[in-house]
N, CA, C and O of each residue as an XYZ file, in Angstrom:
352
protein
N      -7.038    -31.351     12.595
C      -6.204    -30.320     12.011
C      -6.422    -30.354     10.474
O      -6.348    -31.420      9.863
N      -6.694    -29.174      9.856
C      -6.938    -29.155      8.449
C      -5.602    -28.978      7.681
O      -4.536    -28.801      8.272
N      -5.713    -29.035      6.365
C      -4.490    -29.016      5.527
C      -3.739    -27.699      5.640
O      -2.516    -27.684      5.497
N      -4.428    -26.598      5.890
C      -3.776    -25.324      5.996
C      -2.966    -25.231      7.297
O      -1.855    -24.702      7.310
N      -3.532    -25.747      8.376
C      -2.816    -25.771      9.623
C      -1.543    -26.636      9.497
O      -0.476    -26.285     10.003
N      -1.698    -27.760      8.813
C      -0.529    -28.643      8.647
C       0.560    -27.899      7.839
O       1.748    -27.984      8.151
N       0.122    -27.169      6.795
C       1.117    -26.431      5.999
C       1.829    -25.406      6.833
O       3.046    -25.257      6.716
N       1.105    -24.685      7.680
C       1.720    -23.666      8.528
C       2.736    -24.319      9.457
O       3.834    -23.794      9.644
N       2.376    -25.459     10.040
C       3.263    -26.137     10.958
C       4.550    -26.569     10.268
O       5.590    -26.658     10.921
N       4.509    -26.837      8.981
C       5.679    -27.302      8.244
C       6.513    -26.139      7.731
O       7.608    -26.350      7.210
N       6.028    -24.943      7.867
C       6.743    -23.756      7.377
C       7.653    -23.188      8.459
O       7.437    -23.347      9.661
N       8.666    -22.527      7.963
C       9.614    -21.863      8.869
C       9.244    -20.374      8.874
O       9.180    -19.736      7.823
N       9.000    -19.832     10.083
C       8.726    -18.437     10.228
C      10.044    -17.753     10.556
O      10.685    -18.058     11.562
N      10.436    -16.828      9.695
C      11.721    -16.213      9.873
C      11.694    -14.722      9.622
O      10.847    -14.216      8.887
N      12.607    -14.042     10.224
C      12.894    -12.670      9.922
C      11.799    -11.687     10.144
O      10.670    -12.055     10.469
N      12.127    -10.431      9.969
C      11.123     -9.384     10.140
C      10.749     -8.783      8.784
O       9.997     -7.811      8.715
N      11.275     -9.366      7.711
C      10.964     -8.851      6.404
C      11.853     -7.705      6.007
O      11.759     -7.210      4.884
N      12.715     -7.271      6.904
C      13.602     -6.176      6.611
C      14.993     -6.756      6.287
O      15.468     -7.667      6.966
N      15.596     -6.247      5.304
C      16.910     -6.752      4.917
C      16.858     -8.145      4.334
O      17.841     -8.883      4.396
N      15.718     -8.516      3.765
C      15.541     -9.823      3.199
C      16.352     -9.917      1.918
O      16.811     -8.914      1.370
N      16.515    -11.142      1.461
C      17.241    -11.338      0.225
C      16.434    -10.787     -0.949
O      15.229    -10.558     -0.850
N      17.135    -10.584     -2.055
C      16.485    -10.100     -3.253
C      15.364    -11.032     -3.669
O      14.303    -10.573     -4.093
N      15.580    -12.319     -3.556
C      14.527    -13.313     -3.901
C      13.292    -13.140     -3.032
O      12.167    -13.195     -3.528
N      13.499    -12.932     -1.735
C      12.383    -12.702     -0.810
C      11.612    -11.446     -1.219
O      10.381    -11.446     -1.238
N      12.332    -10.393     -1.540
C      11.637     -9.147     -1.873
C      10.883     -9.293     -3.210
O       9.836     -8.676     -3.407
N      11.415    -10.098     -4.105
C      10.672    -10.377     -5.372
C       9.398    -11.114     -5.062
O       8.358    -10.794     -5.637
N       9.434    -12.086     -4.177
C       8.230    -12.825     -3.816
C       7.213    -11.887     -3.120
O       6.016    -11.963     -3.398
N       7.673    -11.039     -2.250
C       6.769    -10.090     -1.568
C       6.159     -9.150     -2.616
O       4.975     -8.827     -2.512
N       6.899     -8.712     -3.590
C       6.376     -7.834     -4.647
C       5.342     -8.607     -5.494
O       4.328     -8.042     -5.904
N       5.601     -9.870     -5.744
C       4.627    -10.699     -6.488
C       3.341    -10.821     -5.710
O       2.254    -10.665     -6.267
N       3.458    -11.105     -4.402
C       2.282    -11.237     -3.536
C       1.506     -9.936     -3.525
O       0.281     -9.945     -3.645
N       2.211     -8.799     -3.381
C       1.564     -7.494     -3.334
C       0.810     -7.253     -4.632
O      -0.312     -6.748     -4.602
N       1.393     -7.598     -5.762
C       0.724     -7.393     -7.062
C      -0.498     -8.296     -7.192
O      -1.535     -7.887     -7.714
N      -0.360     -9.537     -6.706
C      -1.530    -10.440     -6.743
C      -2.641     -9.895     -5.911
O      -3.794     -9.923     -6.340
N      -2.346     -9.397     -4.731
C      -3.367     -8.825     -3.825
C      -4.010     -7.605     -4.459
O      -5.234     -7.476     -4.441
N      -3.209     -6.707     -5.019
C      -3.807     -5.528     -5.676
C      -4.720     -5.924     -6.794
O      -5.783     -5.322     -6.948
N      -4.357     -6.920     -7.595
C      -5.194     -7.340     -8.688
C      -6.481     -7.973     -8.115
O      -7.583     -7.698     -8.588
N      -6.318     -8.799     -7.117
C      -7.463     -9.520     -6.531
C      -8.485     -8.554     -5.914
O      -9.688     -8.811     -5.958
N      -8.011     -7.461     -5.348
C      -8.895     -6.536     -4.661
C      -9.379     -5.388     -5.522
O     -10.175     -4.563     -5.074
N      -8.904     -5.330     -6.749
C      -9.206     -4.185     -7.609
C     -10.707     -4.022     -7.885
O     -11.163     -2.915     -8.171
N     -11.469     -5.105     -7.803
C     -12.883     -5.039     -8.041
C     -13.736     -4.948     -6.745
O     -14.966     -4.951     -6.786
N     -13.032     -4.867     -5.608
C     -13.705     -4.781     -4.320
C     -14.203     -6.131     -3.784
O     -14.853     -6.193     -2.741
N     -13.890     -7.205     -4.511
C     -14.302     -8.547     -4.118
C     -13.029     -9.395     -3.941
O     -12.014     -9.156     -4.595
N     -13.106    -10.371     -3.058
C     -12.001    -11.281     -2.825
C     -12.558    -12.717     -2.857
O     -13.322    -13.116     -1.979
N     -12.176    -13.448     -3.841
C     -12.712    -14.809     -4.017
C     -11.855    -15.833     -3.286
O     -10.703    -15.566     -2.945
N     -12.426    -16.994     -3.053
C     -11.694    -18.084     -2.451
C     -10.493    -18.475     -3.318
O      -9.401    -18.752     -2.822
N     -10.737    -18.486     -4.619
C      -9.649    -18.878     -5.557
C      -8.494    -17.871     -5.480
O      -7.326    -18.258     -5.476
N      -8.831    -16.587     -5.420
C      -7.774    -15.554     -5.296
C      -6.971    -15.767     -4.014
O      -5.740    -15.726     -4.013
N      -7.702    -15.995     -2.927
C      -7.057    -16.229     -1.652
C      -6.171    -17.454     -1.719
O      -5.031    -17.421     -1.255
N      -6.675    -18.529     -2.286
C      -5.875    -19.784     -2.384
C      -4.649    -19.563     -3.210
O      -3.581    -20.063     -2.859
N      -4.757    -18.815     -4.321
C      -3.608    -18.536     -5.195
C      -2.556    -17.750     -4.452
O      -1.368    -18.057     -4.551
N      -2.977    -16.727     -3.697
C      -2.019    -15.922     -2.937
C      -1.363    -16.735     -1.818
O      -0.159    -16.617     -1.589
N      -2.155    -17.561     -1.120
C      -1.607    -18.377     -0.035
C      -0.619    -19.389     -0.590
O       0.372    -19.702      0.070
N      -0.863    -19.907     -1.780
C       0.055    -20.864     -2.382
C       1.427    -20.201     -2.625
O       2.460    -20.844     -2.433
N       1.445    -18.975     -3.027
C       2.703    -18.269     -3.291
C       3.354    -17.976     -1.922
O       4.569    -18.120     -1.793
N       2.606    -17.583     -0.937
C       3.140    -17.311      0.392
C       3.853    -18.544      0.948
O       4.965    -18.434      1.465
N       3.223    -19.711      0.847
C       3.753    -20.904      1.446
C       4.691    -21.722      0.517
O       5.272    -22.718      0.947
N       4.826    -21.304     -0.722
C       5.559    -22.106     -1.686
C       6.975    -22.484     -1.256
O       7.410    -23.618     -1.454
N       7.666    -21.554     -0.684
C       9.083    -21.824     -0.304
C       9.230    -22.233      1.164
O      10.343    -22.424      1.653
N       8.094    -22.366      1.862
C       8.088    -22.699      3.293
C       8.939    -21.750      4.129
O       9.472    -22.125      5.173
N       9.053    -20.537      3.659
C       9.833    -19.480      4.333
C       8.888    -18.301      4.526
O       8.744    -17.447      3.652
N       8.244    -18.274      5.699
C       7.261    -17.262      5.984
C       7.901    -16.081      6.723
O       8.484    -16.253      7.793
N       7.788    -14.904      6.153
C       8.383    -13.716      6.730
C       7.265    -12.829      7.281
O       6.088    -12.993      6.958
N       7.674    -11.903      8.112
C       6.727    -10.909      8.628
C       6.133    -10.112      7.477
O       4.950     -9.771      7.503
N       6.925     -9.821      6.494
C       6.444     -8.998      5.342
C       5.310     -9.768      4.630
O       4.295     -9.168      4.274
N       5.468    -11.064      4.423
C       4.380    -11.857      3.758
C       3.142    -11.824      4.631
O       2.042    -11.584      4.132
N       3.297    -12.059      5.915
C       2.163    -12.098      6.848
C       1.475    -10.726      6.872
O       0.248    -10.636      6.913
N       2.270     -9.682      6.847
C       1.715     -8.316      6.935
C       0.779     -8.040      5.745
O      -0.262     -7.397      5.881
N       1.186     -8.546      4.589
C       0.304     -8.317      3.380
C      -1.068     -9.000      3.586
O      -2.106     -8.406      3.296
N      -1.063    -10.215      4.074
C      -2.349    -10.896      4.271
C      -3.155    -10.236      5.425
O      -4.385    -10.203      5.390
N      -2.458     -9.729      6.413
C      -3.178     -9.036      7.487
C      -3.859     -7.759      6.939
O      -4.947     -7.400      7.390
N      -3.237     -7.097      5.999
C      -3.823     -5.921      5.416
C      -5.094     -6.302      4.642
O      -6.070     -5.552      4.649
N      -5.085     -7.457      3.979
C      -6.266     -7.920      3.254
C      -7.370     -8.220      4.314
O      -8.522     -7.814      4.159
N      -6.980     -8.933      5.378
C      -7.969     -9.252      6.423
C      -8.604     -7.996      6.984
O      -9.816     -7.946      7.191
N      -7.772     -6.963      7.235
C      -8.297     -5.748      7.784
C      -9.280     -5.083      6.842
O     -10.302     -4.553      7.279
N      -8.976     -5.107      5.538
C      -9.899     -4.507      4.561
C     -11.248     -5.268      4.583
O     -12.309     -4.657      4.459
N     -11.194     -6.565      4.737
C     -12.425     -7.359      4.822
C     -13.174     -6.972      6.092
O     -14.371     -6.691      6.044
N     -12.472     -6.954      7.237
C     -13.116     -6.596      8.507
C     -13.753     -5.248      8.474
O     -14.833     -5.058      9.034
N     -13.105     -4.290      7.821
C     -13.609     -2.931      7.779
C     -14.712     -2.760      6.720
O     -15.321     -1.694      6.633
N     -14.970     -3.791      5.925
C     -15.998     -3.739      4.903
C     -15.529     -3.069      3.619
O     -16.356     -2.799      2.748
N     -14.233     -2.789      3.463
C     -13.716     -2.188      2.266
C     -13.677     -3.196      1.113
O     -13.726     -2.814     -0.056
N     -13.591     -4.461      1.448
C     -13.567     -5.528      0.443
C     -14.554     -6.577      0.903
O     -14.674     -6.874      2.092
N     -15.253     -7.125     -0.062
C     -16.234     -8.188      0.236
C     -15.702     -9.525     -0.234
O     -15.022     -9.628     -1.254
N     -16.033    -10.553      0.544
C     -15.621    -11.903      0.197
C     -16.656    -12.447     -0.803
O     -17.847    -12.533     -0.501
N     -16.189    -12.798     -1.954
C     -17.075    -13.342     -2.998
C     -17.484    -14.741     -2.616
O     -16.660    -15.527     -2.149
N     -18.757    -15.063     -2.812
C     -19.268    -16.412     -2.499
C     -18.899    -17.405     -3.637
O     -18.968    -18.619     -3.448
N     -18.531    -16.899     -4.751
C     -18.145    -17.743     -5.891
C     -16.630    -17.845     -5.955
O     -15.919    -16.932     -5.533
N     -16.138    -18.963     -6.487
C     -14.705    -19.153     -6.618
C     -14.102    -18.218     -7.614
O     -12.892    -18.253     -7.840
């Protein structure tokens, strides 16, 4: 088991992202802004991914809204809209 899997196992998956607290919505907005910035050049680096994942897991409170944002990034990669940068 790698460190990321261990982190996920230690996190609490809660809620549907709807009716979240103001703090949760601020974190989701921060993640959304980080993703928009990271993808603005059409490249997604490992460092950008790590930075975003750190914010997602920081409070060990994983919501559907947070997961949905990363799934959107994954979809863009799968569709070839965004390329994974080989450099950090």
